[in-house]
N, C-alpha and C positions, 0 to 999 in steps of 0.2 A: 276766614276764619285761619286760629293760629293755634300750633301746637307746641307747646313746651315741653321738649325730648332735653336729657341730662344739661339743661341750663340754656340751649339754644332755640332759640325763637326764628321758628318756620313756618313760614306763608303757603298754606296749602292751595290749591287750582281745583276747579270742576276736573273729575275724571275724567278722560280719554281713552279710549280701547289700542289706541292706537301707540300710546303711553305704556299698557300695561301687556300688551301680545307683543311678541316679536313680529316685525313685519315681515318675515316668511308665513306666520299663520293669518293674515288677514289676506283677503283675496284681491287683487291690485283688481283698477277699473280698466285697464285694458285685456284685461281674463275674463272679466262679466261683457264685456263688448263683445266680445268672440263671441262668448257662450248665447250671449242675447239674440245671434244673427239665427243660431239653429235650433236654441229650443222656443218652447210657449209656457211652460212654467217656472216659477222662482225658483223651485227646487231644483228641478233638471238644471237649470243656469247655475247655481250651486256648487251643481256636483259634476258638471261641466269646467265650470273655471276652477275646480279645486282638481280636477285630475290634468287641464291644462296647466295648473301651477306647477302640479307635480314635474310632468313632462317637461317644462322647459327649465325650469331647477335644473334637472337632473344633466340635462343636454347642454345647458349653460354653463355646471359645473367641469362637465366633460370636455367641454371645449376650451375652457378657459385653464385649463390646468397644463397643458402639453408645454405653450407658449408663454405661462405663467401673465396672463391678463388678467384683470380685478373680475372677479368672479361675479358680484352685481352688477355691473354694467354690461358683461356678456349676456347673462339673465336677461336684463332689461331690453338689450338691442335683436334678441331673438323674440321675444315676446311681442316687441316694433315692431319688428317684421311680419312675424306670422298674423297680425293683425294688418298690416297693411294689405299681405296677400289675402288676407279674407274675405276685408271690405273690396276691393278690386273685383275677387273673385266670384261673390255675391255681387256687387253690381253688372257685371257682365252678362252672369246667370238671369237675371233676371230683366236686363236687354234683350236679352235671345228671346228670351221665354214671351215677351211681348211681340216678338218680331222685330226689335227694333236692328239686330244685329243679326246679318244675313249667314246665310250655314254658307261651307262647301258646297254642298248638293244642289241647290237651288240658283236659277239664272239673276 
């Protein structure tokens, strides 16, 4: 489809929500993966992902301010580390519940 405005020919492409909404407003996949490990419904997953996004954004901005680091990269690294810790912790927890990981009290 072509749009003519002020005598300039513009080509339009299909709309993508990522182009219309700031990236900080769209839940990132890592946040949904973390939230998905602890929730059962989509509504709860979206709520937890939103809360985690606010926490990681605030913490990333606070961590990046004094050393003058790029805020976006700091936020992404923080969320990535949280995802790795969550995935590893969840895996260890599931193994422990199945009895595959011996506890300290058992011989």
